[in-house]
C-alpha positions, 0 to 999 in steps of 0.5 A: 563214191563210184558204184555199180550193181552186179551179180557175184560169181561163185568161186568154182566159176571164178577159177574157170574164168581165171583159166580162160584169162590166163590162156589169153594172157599166155597166147597174146602180146599186148598191153592189158590190165587183167581183172583180178580173179576176186573182182569177176562179176556180171554187171547189171548196171554201172551207176558211176559217182554217187552221193553216199546219202543215196545209199538208203534210197538205193537199197530200198528200191533195190530190195523192192524190185528184187522181190519181184524177180525170181532167181534165174540161171545164167550161162557163160558160153563164149569169149568175146570183145567190146566194141568188137574183136578187131578193135578190142578194148575189153575182153569178156566171157559171156552169153545170152541174157535170160529173160529174167536178167532183162526184166531185172535190168529194166526194173532197175533202170526204171527205178534209177531213172525215177531217182534222177539217173540217166537211162542206159542202153539195154545189154545184148549179153551178160558178160564177165570182164576179164581184161581191158586192152590198153593199146592196140589189140594183138592181131592174133586175137581174133583167131585165138578167140575163134579157136576158143569158142564156143567154150564149155558152158559155165552155168550159175544161179543168180540169186542176188545183186550187190551194190559195189563200191569201186575204188581205183588204185594204181594196182587196179580196182578194189571192190567193197560190197555196200549192200546185197539184195536177194532175188525173189522172196528169199530171206534177207 
């Protein structure tokens, strides 16, 4: 099973993210796979294909490390692209990661390394993927994104992380929650 850890996006923000994605869709000409509104999330760590037998250990380590990180605020305040705006492969809405997000990522990475997963690079920002570019990006994309930025900040409280299973289909990815771990000393 293919899996990743993420922070879910509240419904009101999903609507605002969808509006940004639809604006980009209407103003660009390129072959793009648009992320379904219900699939918006902030990735904490992609772990790839895993043995379902690891789920118990993954849930145990996740719950333990989440207890040590208090809920925190995230702010999505700009539109961008990976690897960069001129060679866009992924379009995103994101912002600077708060210190608590960095601590959560580091704790999760360290715990996953102890379970045999490879270490990954630290994220330089938090982001929600809204589209994946299939061919060459539209030459107008850099100007369009420059006009959009900065966007009105979208603030949200991150109070849990979810391990999601991602099943790839011809209609796009279908996500299913495998477990949720609340941050801080909240009741599960």
